[in-house]
C-alpha positions in Angstrom: 0.2 0.2 0.0 1.2 3.4 -0.9 0.2 5.6 2.2 1.0 9.2 2.8 3.4 9.5 5.6 2.2 12.7 7.3 -1.1 10.7 7.7 0.7 7.8 9.3 2.5 10.3 11.7 -1.1 11.3 12.8 -2.9 8.3 12.9 -2.6 7.8 17.0 -4.3 11.3 17.5 -6.9 10.5 15.0 -7.3 7.2 16.3 -7.9 9.2 19.9 -10.5 11.4 18.3 -12.3 8.0 16.7 -13.1 6.3 20.2 -13.9 9.7 21.7 -16.7 9.5 19.1 -17.5 5.9 19.9 -17.2 6.2 23.8 -20.2 9.1 23.2 -22.4 8.0 20.6 -25.5 10.1 19.5 -28.5 9.1 17.6 -29.9 10.8 14.3 -30.3 14.6 14.5 -28.8 14.5 18.1 -25.2 14.5 17.3 -24.5 18.0 18.9 -21.3 16.8 20.9 -19.9 15.0 17.7 -20.8 17.9 15.3 -18.9 20.1 18.0 -15.7 17.7 18.0 -15.7 17.7 14.1 -15.8 21.4 14.0 -13.4 22.0 16.8 -10.8 19.6 14.9 -11.4 21.6 11.6 -11.3 24.9 13.0 -8.0 24.4 14.9 -6.3 23.1 11.5 -7.5 26.2 9.7 -10.6 24.8 7.9 -13.6 27.4 7.5 -16.8 25.6 9.1 -20.5 25.7 8.0 -23.0 24.0 10.4 -26.5 23.4 10.5 -27.5 21.7 7.1 -29.6 18.9 7.9 -29.8 20.3 11.5 -26.2 18.8 12.7 -24.3 18.5 9.7 -21.1 20.1 9.5 -19.3 21.4 5.9 -15.9 21.9 6.0 -14.2 23.9 3.1 -10.5 23.7 2.1 -9.7 25.6 -0.9 -6.6 26.4 -3.0 -5.1 28.2 -6.1 -7.6 30.0 -8.3 -9.7 27.0 -10.1 -13.4 26.8 -9.7 -13.5 23.2 -9.6 -14.8 21.3 -6.3 -15.3 17.8 -5.0 -17.4 16.4 -2.0 -15.9 14.1 0.2 -18.9 12.4 2.8 -18.8 10.8 6.3 -21.7 9.9 8.2 -21.7 10.6 11.9 -24.8 8.8 13.9 -25.1 5.8 15.8 -27.8 3.1 16.5 -30.1 2.7 19.0 -28.5 -0.5 20.7 -26.7 -1.4 23.8 -22.8 -2.0 23.3 -21.5 -5.4 24.7 -17.8 -4.3 24.2 -15.8 -4.0 27.6 -12.9 -2.1 26.5 -11.7 1.7 27.3 -13.6 3.5 24.7 -17.0 1.3 24.8 -20.1 3.4 24.5 -20.7 5.3 27.7 -24.3 5.6 27.1 -27.0 2.5 27.0 -28.8 2.0 24.2 -26.7 3.6 22.2 -23.6 2.3 19.9 -21.3 3.0 17.1 -22.3 -0.5 15.7 -22.1 0.7 12.5 -18.4 2.5 11.9 -19.8 6.0 11.4 -17.2 6.9 14.2 -14.5 5.4 11.9 -15.9 7.0 8.6 -16.0 10.3 10.5 -11.9 9.8 11.6 -11.0 8.7 8.3 -12.2 12.1 7.0 -10.7 14.1 9.7 -7.1 12.5 8.9 -7.8 13.7 5.5 -9.0 17.2 6.0 -5.9 17.6 8.2 -3.5 16.6 5.8 -5.6 18.6 2.8 -5.2 21.8 5.1 -1.8 21.5 5.7 -0.2 20.3 2.1 -2.7 21.8 -0.3 -1.7 19.8 -3.2 -4.6 20.6 -5.2 -6.2 23.4 -7.3 -9.8 24.1 -6.2 -12.0 23.3 -3.5 -12.8 20.2 -0.9 -16.0 20.3 0.5 -15.6 17.7 3.3 -19.3 16.8 4.2 -19.9 15.1 7.8 -23.7 14.0 7.4 -25.9 13.4 10.4 -28.9 10.9 10.4 -27.9 8.4 8.2 -29.7 5.8 10.1 -33.3 6.0 9.5 -33.2 9.7 9.5 -32.6 10.5 6.1 -29.8 12.8 6.9 -28.5 13.2 3.4 -32.1 14.4 2.2 -32.3 16.6 4.5 -28.6 18.2 4.0 -30.0 18.2 0.4 -33.3 20.5 1.2 -31.2 22.8 3.1 -29.2 24.1 0.0 -25.8 21.5 0.4 -25.2 21.6 -3.2 -26.3 25.2 -4.1 -24.1 26.7 -1.2 -21.6 24.5 -1.9 -21.3 23.9 -6.0 -19.7 20.7 -6.2 -18.9 18.8 -9.4 -19.5 15.2 -7.8 -19.7 13.5 -4.4 -18.3 10.4 -3.1 -19.0 8.3 0.2 -17.5 5.1 1.4 -18.1 2.5 4.1 -16.3 0.1 6.0 -17.1 -3.8 5.5 -16.6 -6.5 7.5 -15.1 -9.8 6.3 -13.1 -7.7 3.8 -9.4 -7.7 4.1 -7.8 -4.5 5.4 -6.0 -2.8 2.0 -9.0 -4.1 -0.2 -11.9 -2.0 -1.8 -15.0 -3.1 -3.2 -16.4 -0.9 -6.1 -19.3 -1.1 -8.3 -21.3 1.1 -11.4 -24.7 0.9 -11.2 -27.1 -0.5 -8.4 -25.1 -1.3 -5.0 -27.4 -0.5 -2.2 -30.9 -1.2 -2.1 -34.2 1.1 -1.6 -35.6 0.6 1.7 -39.3 0.6 2.4 -41.7 -0.3 4.9 -45.4 -1.7 5.0 -48.2 -1.9 7.5 -51.3 -3.7 6.5 -54.2 -3.9 9.0 -56.6 -6.6 8.6 -60.0 -5.8 10.0 -62.8 -8.7 10.6 -65.0 -9.4 13.5 -64.0 -10.9 16.7 -66.0 -14.0 18.4 -65.4 -16.7 20.9 -62.8 -19.1 19.6 -64.9 -22.2 20.0 -68.0 -20.5 17.7 -65.7 -19.0 15.0 -68.5 -19.2 12.4 -70.2 -16.4 14.7 -67.1 -13.8 13.5 -64.6 -12.9 10.7 -61.3 -14.3 11.4 -58.4 -11.9 10.2 -55.7 -14.3 11.2 -56.1 -16.9 8.2 -56.5 -13.8 6.2 -53.4 -12.3 6.9 -51.8 -15.9 6.5 -53.2 -15.9 3.1 -51.5 -12.4 2.6 -48.0 -13.4 3.8 -47.9 -16.5 1.6 -49.3 -14.7 -1.4 -47.0 -11.6 -1.2 -44.3 -14.3 -2.4 -45.9 -14.5 -5.5 -45.1 -11.3 -6.8 -41.7 -12.0 -6.2 -41.6 -15.3 -8.4 -44.3 -14.8 -10.6 -45.1 -11.0 -11.0 -41.4 -9.7 -11.0 -38.9 -10.9 -13.8 -36.6 -13.3 -12.4 -33.4 -11.1 -13.5 -34.9 -8.4 -11.1 -33.8 -8.3 -7.6 -36.4 -7.7 -5.0 -37.2 -8.7 -1.6 -40.2 -8.9 0.7 -40.0 -9.8 3.9 -42.9 -10.0 6.6 -41.1 -9.2 9.9 -44.0 -8.5 12.5 -47.7 -9.9 13.0 -49.6 -9.0 15.8 -53.1 -10.2 16.7 -55.3 -11.3 19.9 -55.0 -11.0 23.8 -56.4 -14.1 24.6 -56.1 -17.9 23.5 -59.9 -18.3 23.8 -60.9 -15.5 21.5 -61.1 -14.7 17.9 -59.8 -11.2 17.5 -61.2 -8.1 15.9 -58.0 -7.1 13.9 -54.6 -8.5 12.8 -51.3 -6.2 12.2 -48.9 -7.2 9.3 -45.4 -5.2 8.9 -42.6 -5.8 7.2 -39.8 -4.2 4.4 -39.5 -4.2 0.8 -36.2 -4.2 -1.1 -35.1 -3.4 -4.8 -32.2 -1.8 -7.0 -34.9 -0.2 -9.2 -38.0 1.9 -8.8 -39.9 0.5 -11.7 -39.6 -3.1 -9.6 -40.4 -1.0 -6.4 -43.6 0.7 -8.2 -44.6 -3.1 -9.2 -44.3 -4.6 -5.8 -46.3 -2.0 -4.0 -48.7 -1.7 -6.5 -49.5 -6.0 -6.4 -49.4 -6.1 -2.7 -52.0 -3.4 -2.3 -54.0 -5.3 -4.7 -53.6 -8.7 -3.2 -54.1 -7.2 0.4 -57.4 -5.8 -0.3 -58.7 -8.3 -2.6 -57.8 -11.4 -0.1 -59.5 -9.3 2.9 -62.8 -9.1 0.5 -62.6 -12.5 -0.6 -62.7 -13.6 3.0 -65.4 -10.8 4.4 -62.7 -8.9 5.8 -61.3 -5.3 5.3 -57.9 -3.7 5.4 -55.8 -0.7 5.5 -52.8 -0.7 3.4 -49.9 1.6 4.3 -46.6 1.8 2.0 -43.6 4.2 3.2 -40.7 4.7 0.6 -37.8 5.6 3.1 -34.2 5.3 1.0 -34.2 5.3 -2.8 -31.6 2.6 -4.4 -28.2 4.0 -4.4 -27.1 4.0 -7.8 -23.4 4.6 -8.8 -22.6 7.1 -11.5 -20.3 4.9 -14.7 -17.9 7.6 -15.0 -17.1 8.5 -11.3 -16.8 5.1 -10.3 -14.2 4.1 -12.9 -12.1 7.2 -11.8 -12.8 5.7 -8.1 -11.4 2.7 -9.4 -8.2 3.9 -11.3 -7.5 5.9 -7.7 -7.9 3.2 -5.3 -5.9 0.7 -7.6 -3.1 3.4 -7.6 -3.1 3.1 -3.7 -3.4 -0.6 -3.1 -2.9 -2.1 -6.4 -5.7 -2.8 -9.3 -6.0 -6.3 -8.0 -7.3 -4.9 -4.6 -10.2 -3.3 -6.3 -12.7 -5.7 -6.2 -16.3 -6.0 -7.8 -18.7 -5.6 -4.9 -21.8 -7.8 -5.2 -24.5 -5.4 -4.4 -26.3 -5.8 -1.0 -29.9 -5.6 0.0 -29.0 -3.2 2.3 -30.0 0.5 2.5 -27.9 3.9 2.3 -28.7 7.4 2.0 -26.1 8.5 0.1 -28.3 7.8 -2.6 -30.2 11.1 -1.6 -26.9 12.8 -2.9 -26.2 10.6 -6.0 -30.0 11.7 -7.3 -28.4 15.0 -7.2 -24.8 15.0 -8.4 -22.5 12.6 -10.2 -20.7 10.2 -7.8 -19.8 6.8 -6.5 -20.2 5.2 -3.1 -17.8 2.2 -2.2 -16.7 -0.1 0.5 -13.2 -0.2 2.5 -12.3 -3.7 3.7 -12.3 -3.4 7.8 -10.9 -7.2 8.3 -12.3 -10.1 10.3 -12.5 -8.6 13.7 -8.8 -9.8 14.9 -8.0 -6.3 15.5 -10.0 -6.3 18.6 -7.8 -8.9 20.5 -4.7 -8.1 18.5 -4.9 -4.4 20.5 -5.9 -5.5 23.8 -9.4 -3.7 23.5 -11.0 -6.2 26.2 -12.3 -9.3 24.8 -11.4 -12.0 22.5 -10.9 -11.6 18.7 -13.9 -12.9 16.4 -16.7 -11.9 14.1 -17.3 -7.9 14.1 -20.2 -7.7 12.1 -22.3 -4.4 11.4 -25.2 -3.9 13.8 -23.9 -6.2 16.2 -23.4 -5.2 20.0 -19.7 -6.5 19.9 -18.7 -4.4 16.6 -15.6 -2.1 16.4 -14.2 0.0 13.8 -10.6 -1.2 12.7 -8.4 2.0 13.6 -6.0 0.1 10.8 -8.0 1.9 8.3 -7.4 5.2 9.2 -4.4 5.8 7.6 -5.5 4.2 4.4 -8.8 5.8 4.4 -7.2 9.3 4.8 -4.5 8.5 1.7 -7.7 7.5 -0.3 -9.6 10.6 0.5 -6.6 12.5 -0.1 -5.7 11.2 -3.3 -9.2 11.0 -4.9 -9.8 14.6 -4.4 -5.9 15.8 -5.5 -6.7 13.6 -8.6 -10.3 14.6 -9.2 -9.0 18.1 -9.2 -6.1 17.6 -11.4 -7.9 15.8 -14.1 -9.4 17.0 -17.0 -13.2 17.6 -16.8 
């Protein structure tokens, strides 16, 4: 790997910042302490700061030379509403809040790059450092765009990265086109007529109606959608009844839908609604159908993705820039890509052995995202910082 020596020299300082953020996680749109820490670090390094986009977002501005060209680099800063099970010194100090997705590490990598860019300024143009709140369900990217991110900071393109457990440190995953799926939720309330469980003919039982719906929904995936188009319908909750000898009045079904295209999403929503309403009617029941579209699919732009592939290959070698298999997980970086060219990619977080290697308080082992024993691998900080610095420098130096 070809890492920047000044970044390596700053690794201990930035690691300390990362662990400070990890110990004090904050949920979406509540990242006040985290935003203060980011803003102070940037200001100390001579970087002008703009605050308030998306409520708690921070944008740092690093300029040099006379060029009007600009590029955006994004890190997410929020944590998850879950309790950490780690026992090392920088574990969360707040029950029910945890950096279980590595946003503390994403922030640290971009801060390390910010310090280097500010000190060395080996570019002609502007680098916008976008520290985004509320990725975990709040749609912070959408809110920053609504608040005028791209009008106030007119960048040509924007790039973002996520750590990826199970991929080796020193490897990246890149893909043009869809890389993360859309995220959507549904809630269906089936209304029948309650009765004594021994006399079901006196009522309309909503439970078998709900069961028929759950089974029928999978025919959308297998018989309505083209087999080559990706789509997932997952019923994850069914709630009904209060007593074993009572047929309930209603039954509630909830779950999620994931797709890589809006066309498939339109089809699934339309068919789910029709199946729910007609199934209920066939059994003499009624239903209320609610469908909420959360994050759109994350679709990388081809030219920016190929540019990114070349930058990463120059750091770790082309053989370590892998073709990433798209995941049905969701990411609100998708909102940025609706308005600006850019690319989202992953950086290997290793196999979890870093937790034991550095004596962080428990054994090595699996270290998956959204797991109560997750921890970001600090080995990534110099690599991630080098990645952002080289990407910005080469983007601003390249022909438009």
